[in-house]
C-alpha positions as MATLAB code, in Angstrom:
seq = 'XXXXXXXXXXXXXXXXXXXXXXXXXXXXXXXXXXXXXXXXXXXXXXXXXXXXXXXXXXXXXXXXXXXXXXXXXXXXXXXXXXXXXXXXXXXXXXXXXXXXXXXXXXXXXXXXXXXXXXXXXXXXXXXXXXXXXXXXXXXXXXXXXXXXXXXXXXXXXXXXXXXXXXXXXXXXXXXXXXXXXXXXXXXXXXXXXXXXXXXXXXXXXXXXXXXXXXXXXXXXXXXXXXXXXXXXXXXXXXXXXXXXXXXXXXXXXXXXXXXXXXXXXXXXXXXXXXXXXXXXXXXXXXXXXXXXXXXXXXXXXXXXXXXXXXXXXXXXXXXXXXXXXXXXXXXXXXXXXXXXXXXXXXXXXXXXXXXXXXXXXXXXXXXXXXXXXXXXXXXXXXXXXXXXXXXXXXXXXXXXXXXXXXXXXXXXXXXXXXXXXX';
ca = [
      -0.223    3.366  -20.277;
      -1.469    2.355  -16.973;
       0.690    1.593  -13.968;
      -0.534   -0.054  -10.779;
       1.971   -0.020   -7.592;
       0.721   -2.620   -4.582;
       2.894   -2.212   -1.530;
       2.227   -5.104    1.028;
       3.739   -3.284    3.978;
       6.324   -5.530    5.834;
       4.965   -8.885    3.904;
       8.375  -10.283    3.522;
       9.550  -12.472    6.349;
      12.172  -15.151    7.525;
      10.964  -18.817    7.988;
       8.852  -19.533   10.689;
       8.961  -22.732   12.671;
       5.310  -22.733   13.542;
       4.630  -22.307    9.708;
       6.612  -25.504    8.942;
       9.964  -23.458    8.182;
       7.957  -21.391    5.883;
       7.318  -17.493    5.535;
       3.751  -16.040    5.652;
       4.135  -15.396    1.982;
       4.817  -18.776    1.114;
       2.038  -20.006    3.311;
      -0.674  -17.543    2.279;
      -3.026  -18.346   -0.763;
      -2.374  -15.495   -3.030;
      -3.280  -16.313   -6.703;
      -3.183  -12.948   -7.675;
       0.544  -12.298   -6.553;
       1.570  -15.540   -7.912;
      -0.024  -14.850  -11.336;
       1.871  -11.641  -11.407;
       5.150  -13.479  -10.840;
       4.243  -16.286  -13.511;
       3.346  -14.091  -16.078;
       5.906  -11.511  -15.520;
       9.284  -11.063  -13.637;
      10.715  -11.707  -10.423;
      13.585   -9.848   -8.615;
      14.680   -8.290   -5.527;
      15.512   -4.416   -4.680;
      17.564   -3.089   -1.816;
      15.331   -0.260   -0.538;
      17.388    0.164    2.343;
      20.975    2.119    1.559;
      23.815    0.667    2.736;
      24.296    2.045    6.450;
      20.564    2.921    6.638;
      18.156    1.629    9.030;
      15.186   -0.137    7.438;
      11.798    1.796    7.698;
       8.928    2.603    5.503;
      10.199    6.379    5.484;
      13.356    5.317    3.733;
      12.337    2.136    2.067;
       8.964    3.700    0.359;
      10.684    6.775   -0.554;
      13.326    4.189   -2.411;
      10.547    2.457   -3.714;
       8.738    5.317   -5.223;
      11.952    6.122   -7.115;
      13.553    8.815   -4.867;
      17.171    8.218   -3.411;
      16.865    8.682    0.304;
      20.668    9.584    0.571;
      19.400   12.837   -1.465;
      16.044   13.409   -0.354;
      15.443   12.049    3.192;
      15.711   14.616    5.988;
      13.621   12.494    8.614;
      10.644   10.466    9.020;
       8.534   12.980   10.884;
       8.657   15.783    8.276;
       7.100   13.289    5.711;
       4.183   12.666    8.188;
       3.881   16.264    8.960;
       3.277   17.047    5.280;
       0.353   14.772    5.289;
      -1.239   16.595    8.299;
      -0.547   19.931    6.980;
       1.608   20.929    9.610;
       3.113   24.393    8.893;
       6.573   23.537    8.682;
       9.247   26.377    8.090;
      12.738   25.623    6.464;
      14.440   26.018    9.908;
      11.687   24.432   11.867;
      12.292   20.566   13.368;
       9.508   18.003   13.603;
       9.476   14.897   15.498;
       7.155   11.834   15.605;
       5.442   11.350   18.732;
       4.403    7.581   19.457;
       1.896    6.904   22.166;
       3.324    3.792   23.581;
       2.975    1.179   26.398;
       5.897    0.587   28.864;
       5.754   -1.801   31.618;
       4.924   -0.176   35.080;
       6.996    0.339   38.119;
       6.611   -2.684   40.339;
       5.580   -5.093   37.740;
       7.534   -7.902   36.164;
       7.679   -5.750   33.032;
       9.152   -2.767   34.624;
      11.116   -0.460   32.368;
      10.198   -2.445   28.999;
       8.923   -1.311   25.820;
       5.959   -3.422   25.479;
       3.743   -1.972   22.515;
       4.887    0.554   20.029;
       1.063    1.391   19.222;
      -0.521    1.318   22.798;
      -2.565   -1.641   21.648;
      -3.586   -0.205   18.403;
      -5.254    2.999   20.473;
      -8.079    4.601   18.385;
      -7.929    8.046   16.775;
     -10.421    9.533   19.238;
      -8.672    8.276   22.495;
      -5.302    9.558   20.947;
      -6.552   12.923   20.179;
      -7.770   13.627   23.706;
      -4.454   12.126   25.286;
      -2.179   14.178   23.185;
      -4.200   17.243   23.432;
      -4.076   16.784   27.163;
      -0.384   16.102   27.419;
       0.342   19.042   25.614;
      -1.379   21.148   28.080;
       0.334   19.440   30.921;
       3.853   19.927   29.241;
       3.002   23.938   28.941;
       1.954   23.961   32.421;
       4.867   22.074   33.805;
       7.570   23.696   31.311;
       6.314   26.655   30.041;
       9.765   28.005   28.574;
      10.656   24.945   27.348;
       7.562   24.557   25.453;
       7.749   27.943   23.830;
       7.590   27.565   20.193;
       6.474   23.838   20.334;
       3.166   22.514   19.201;
       1.620   18.727   19.313;
      -0.584   17.433   16.122;
      -2.335   14.378   16.460;
      -2.055   12.124   13.704;
      -3.626    8.514   13.027;
      -3.992    6.119   16.012;
      -0.941    6.293   18.196;
       1.073    8.632   15.801;
       1.461   12.396   16.685;
       3.718   15.123   15.663;
       5.785   17.414   17.635;
       6.809   20.830   15.902;
       9.494   22.873   17.287;
       9.732   26.443   15.983;
      11.883   27.929   18.723;
      15.049   27.938   16.617;
      16.292   25.142   18.643;
      18.848   22.739   16.783;
      18.713   19.008   16.866;
      21.593   18.135   14.509;
      23.540   15.070   16.148;
      20.471   14.101   18.358;
      19.969   10.497   18.015;
      16.687    8.622   18.360;
      15.518    5.172   18.056;
      11.922    3.991   16.869;
      10.111    2.321   19.493;
       9.118   -0.569   17.235;
      12.878   -1.359   17.245;
      13.124   -2.124   20.602;
      10.077   -4.416   21.446;
      10.819   -6.134   24.912;
      13.732   -4.364   25.576;
      14.777   -1.734   28.439;
      13.499    1.733   26.957;
      15.715    3.674   29.293;
      18.872    2.717   27.333;
      17.434    4.240   24.169;
      16.418    7.590   25.133;
      17.279   10.461   22.687;
      20.972   11.512   23.167;
      23.766   13.556   21.658;
      27.379   15.003   22.479;
      28.223   18.502   22.547;
      25.536   20.929   21.729;
      23.160   18.199   20.587;
      23.118   16.881   24.478;
      21.148   20.046   25.477;
      18.573   19.494   22.809;
      18.237   16.013   23.304;
      17.642   16.809   27.071;
      14.630   18.617   26.017;
      13.187   15.594   24.549;
      13.824   13.203   27.493;
      12.297   15.650   29.705;
       9.042   15.914   27.701;
       9.348   11.902   27.569;
       9.698   11.909   31.450;
       6.588   14.085   32.123;
       4.712   11.992   29.614;
       5.381    8.972   31.723;
       4.285   11.066   34.882;
       0.862   12.182   33.287;
      -0.472    9.675   31.274;
      -0.722    6.535   33.368;
      -3.597    8.070   35.435;
      -5.476    9.946   32.866;
      -9.035    8.810   32.337;
      -8.715    7.536   28.901;
      -6.135    4.935   30.207;
      -7.927    4.132   33.223;
     -10.849    3.020   30.787;
      -8.524    1.060   28.569;
      -6.840   -0.730   31.582;
     -10.626   -1.520   32.724;
     -11.577   -2.866   29.370;
      -8.468   -5.080   29.299;
      -6.675   -2.826   26.830;
      -3.155   -1.514   26.795;
      -2.750    1.883   28.276;
      -0.871    4.608   26.333;
       1.349    5.422   29.494;
       4.370    7.216   27.750;
       5.091    9.526   24.698;
       7.946    8.420   22.749;
       9.664   10.809   20.628;
      11.654   10.016   17.505;
      12.406   10.385   13.826;
      13.169   14.173   13.811;
      14.191   16.079   10.639;
      13.386   19.169    8.734;
      11.074   19.907    5.850;
      12.349   18.026    2.612;
      12.615   19.353   -0.777;
      11.245   16.842   -3.236;
      10.802   17.268   -7.010;
       7.294   15.983   -8.224;
       6.634   12.656   -9.747;
       5.305   14.036  -12.961;
       8.450   16.497  -13.446;
      10.434   13.373  -13.278;
       8.606   10.682  -15.011;
       5.984   12.717  -16.922;
       3.298   10.726  -15.151;
       0.348   11.646  -12.731;
       0.067    9.689   -9.626;
      -2.536    8.631   -6.914;
      -2.219    6.755   -3.575;
      -4.633    5.016   -1.094;
      -2.783    4.342    2.416;
      -4.198    4.642    5.937;
      -0.450    5.702    6.829;
       0.337    9.462    7.495;
       3.932    8.869    6.565;
       2.733    7.636    3.040;
       0.389   10.277    2.653;
       2.984   12.860    3.159;
       5.015   11.125    0.682;
       2.130   11.366   -1.731;
       1.710   15.121   -1.063;
       5.448   15.874   -1.459;
       5.850   14.316   -4.918;
       2.344   15.756   -5.899;
       0.256   12.685   -6.134;
      -3.610   12.810   -5.458;
      -4.471   11.125   -2.096;
      -7.198    8.662   -2.099;
      -9.478    8.972    0.855;
     -11.032    5.291    2.049;
     -12.938    5.966    5.350;
     -12.539    2.484    6.173;
      -8.790    2.124    5.812;
      -6.747    1.494    9.073;
      -3.149    0.256    9.848;
      -4.535   -2.957   11.194;
      -6.375   -6.103   10.364;
      -9.656   -4.461   10.566;
      -8.693   -2.526    7.363;
     -11.203   -2.071    4.507;
      -9.140   -3.913    1.859;
     -11.875   -3.922   -0.489;
     -12.452   -0.209   -0.354;
      -8.733    0.342   -0.884;
      -9.131   -1.971   -3.910;
     -12.054   -0.023   -5.374;
     -10.266    3.253   -4.744;
      -7.117    1.883   -6.739;
      -9.374    0.775   -9.736;
     -11.299    3.908   -9.879;
      -8.126    6.109   -9.745;
      -6.889    4.201  -12.803;
      -9.399    5.784  -14.944;
      -7.936    9.495  -14.323;
      -4.435    8.778  -13.355;
      -1.306    7.146  -14.710;
       0.099    5.671  -11.971;
      -1.978    4.533   -8.848;
      -0.208    3.073   -5.712;
      -2.303    0.938   -3.122;
      -0.415    0.753    0.231;
      -1.533   -1.664    2.853;
      -0.312   -1.429    6.396;
      -1.463   -4.526    8.187;
       1.320   -6.998    7.463;
       3.553   -4.727    9.018;
       1.739   -3.888   12.186;
       1.066   -7.637   12.666;
       4.589   -8.276   12.411;
       5.395   -5.956   14.932;
       2.833   -7.803   17.365;
       4.632  -11.071   16.258;
       1.117  -12.392   14.798;
       2.271  -14.765   11.911;
      -1.187  -16.200   11.547;
      -2.730  -12.603   11.082;
      -0.126  -11.591    8.982;
      -1.071  -14.653    6.828;
      -4.465  -13.542    6.642;
      -3.737   -9.969    5.837;
      -1.702  -11.052    2.920;
      -4.711  -13.271    1.661;
      -6.958  -10.261    2.124;
      -4.661   -8.090    0.007;
      -4.559  -10.561   -2.640;
      -8.219  -11.069   -2.749;
      -9.812   -7.229   -2.547;
      -6.823   -5.537   -4.031;
      -4.436   -7.541   -6.417;
      -7.062   -9.539   -8.001;
      -9.345   -6.479   -8.648;
      -6.605   -4.470  -10.052;
      -5.345   -7.142  -12.228;
      -8.933   -7.374  -13.554;
      -9.082   -3.864  -14.248;
      -5.951   -3.459  -16.080;
      -6.679   -6.448  -18.340;
      -9.599   -4.606  -19.271;
      -7.352   -1.773  -20.436;
      -5.795   -4.119  -23.035;
      -2.013   -4.419  -23.165;
      -0.952   -1.087  -22.106;
      -0.264   -1.505  -18.316;
       2.104   -2.817  -15.850;
       1.579   -3.696  -12.471;
       4.253   -4.081   -9.579;
       3.938   -6.051   -6.323;
       6.234   -5.655   -3.480;
       6.827   -4.943    0.501;
       8.946   -1.929    1.340;
      10.939   -3.790    3.744;
      11.333   -7.189    5.668;
       9.349   -7.110    8.981;
      10.170  -10.301   11.022;
       7.367  -11.745   13.306;
      10.342  -13.624   15.150;
      11.759  -10.440   16.111;
       9.039   -7.893   15.719;
      11.462   -5.834   13.852;
      12.202   -4.475   10.420;
      14.895   -5.987    8.583;
      17.170   -4.452    5.461;
      17.145   -7.825    3.631;
      16.595   -6.924    0.003;
      12.740   -7.414   -0.705;
      11.195   -9.299   -3.261;
       9.110   -8.055   -5.975;
       7.018   -9.183   -8.957;
       6.044   -7.203  -11.984;
       4.046   -7.942  -15.039;
       2.495   -6.208  -18.089;
       3.682   -5.027  -21.342;
       7.055   -6.138  -22.564;
       8.007   -7.496  -19.112;
       9.340  -11.124  -19.235;
      11.380  -13.189  -16.629;
      13.383  -16.336  -16.702;
      12.145  -17.627  -13.522;
       8.374  -18.670  -12.964;
       6.833  -19.611   -9.820;
       4.859  -18.191   -6.639;
       5.616  -14.922   -5.396;
       7.948  -15.335   -2.375;
      11.086  -14.452   -0.839;
      12.992  -17.644   -2.337;
      11.665  -17.448   -5.923;
      12.583  -13.939   -5.983;
      15.910  -14.431   -4.578;
      16.674  -16.774   -7.244;
      15.602  -14.639  -10.123;
      18.377  -12.914  -12.437;
      17.265   -9.484  -11.481;
      18.605   -7.743   -8.319;
      18.521   -4.108   -8.011;
      21.331   -2.775   -5.873;
      19.938    0.668   -5.497;
      16.426    0.445   -4.732;
      15.436    3.777   -6.078;
      16.424    2.634   -9.664;
      13.519    0.164   -9.528;
      11.089    2.677  -10.526;
      12.845    3.662  -13.664;
      12.840    0.140  -14.610;
       9.081   -0.647  -13.906;
       8.211    2.544  -15.705;
      10.381    2.506  -18.691;
      12.062   -0.840  -19.083;
      11.842   -2.157  -22.584;
       9.493    0.683  -23.706;
      10.715    3.154  -26.365;
       9.064    6.080  -24.563;
       6.401    6.757  -21.990;
       3.472    9.093  -22.630;
       1.597   10.864  -20.074;
      -2.036   11.400  -20.231;
];
C-alpha cells in the first residue's frame, strides 16, 4: 500500500471581493485536486486544538497524526532539529526572524511591515545573522554567555540558550500575526521570574534595531528597491520535544519534501527521510516540478510520502491573492497530477490526501484556526458529496474531524482490515 500526502500550506481562505466573492481555491484551475475530491471523500479537520494559535508548527504536527497538546514544546525546537542544532534537554531554543519594521521619522514608524524582510536570500541572511551575533557579543558579553545563533532558510534563524536561564511563562508573538501593527506592544513579556528572561530577549531585539539598518547588506537592499532586514524578532521558544517515530506508531516508513526548516525538523523527529530538492523555496519561485518528481521517486522506496509546498502561505501573508491562485495551480499541475499518475500506475493499492495545514487569509495576512478542507481518494475511500475541492464543498460533506491528529489514523487505516509496511 502506498500513501501520498500533499500539503498546500495556507491554501484555505475566506471569500475575496476582488475574486468575485470566491476563495483562491475556488478560482484556481485545479483538475488534480478536484479529481481527488470527486473520486474520493471530502471533509474538514480541526488541526488547531481549542485554545491554541493556528500555525504550521501546531497544525502540521496535528495533520501528521501527533496531538500537539501532548508533543508540542514550541516552534523553534522543531526547526532546530532540521538544522542539527545540538539541543540539550534543559536548553531553550527560539526562532529569530529577520523582519522589516517602519523606520523612525517615516509614516510607517513603529509598524511591523514584513515578517520575511522582503523574502531575503539565504546568503544575505547568513551574513546579517553572523554579524549580528558578533555585535550582540560585543555589546552584551555576559548576557550572550551560553547563547548561539544558527541561520536557517531565508529570513529564519535560531537562537539557542544553553546558559540554564529559564523562559517558562515568557509569551512571544509571531511577527506574521501583526502585519501593519505597532510592534512595540507585542514584544516578549512575562510576569514574576519570567519578566527577567523576557527582558533578555527584548534587549537583543533592541540592539538588532540599532545595528541592522546601517549594515552593508541592508544598504544594498534599499538601494536595489528591496525591503531591509532592519530588526531581529525573537519568538516561538521551547525545549527539545520527545516524539515517537511514525514507523513505531503506524508501521510505515515515510519521507518528506519541503523548503521549510519547521517541516524538515518534524520529519527528522518522527524518523522520516528528508528529500532534498535544490530549487525548492518558500516563495512563488519554488521548483514545483522538482518537488513533484522527488515525491514520485520516493514512492518507489517509502510507504508514505509527503510533499509540503509553502508558497500559498507566504503569498497570503503578502496579501497577494492573484499569486496565491497561481501557486495553487502550479501545485496541482506539477505535484498533484504527477503523483496521481504515479499512484494509479501502482494499481489499486494506494491512497492520496490533499489539504492545507491551516487557513491563511489574504485579507488579514494572518493565519486562521477555521477547520481546514481535505480531500482523500484511493482504496476503499468513498464519499457522499462530489464536487471541486474547496472550502464550501468540504464544509458541506459528512466528515468532520474534531481532533485533527485523528485524521492520519483514518487516512491510513479507515476501511482496511490491516496495513502492512514494506
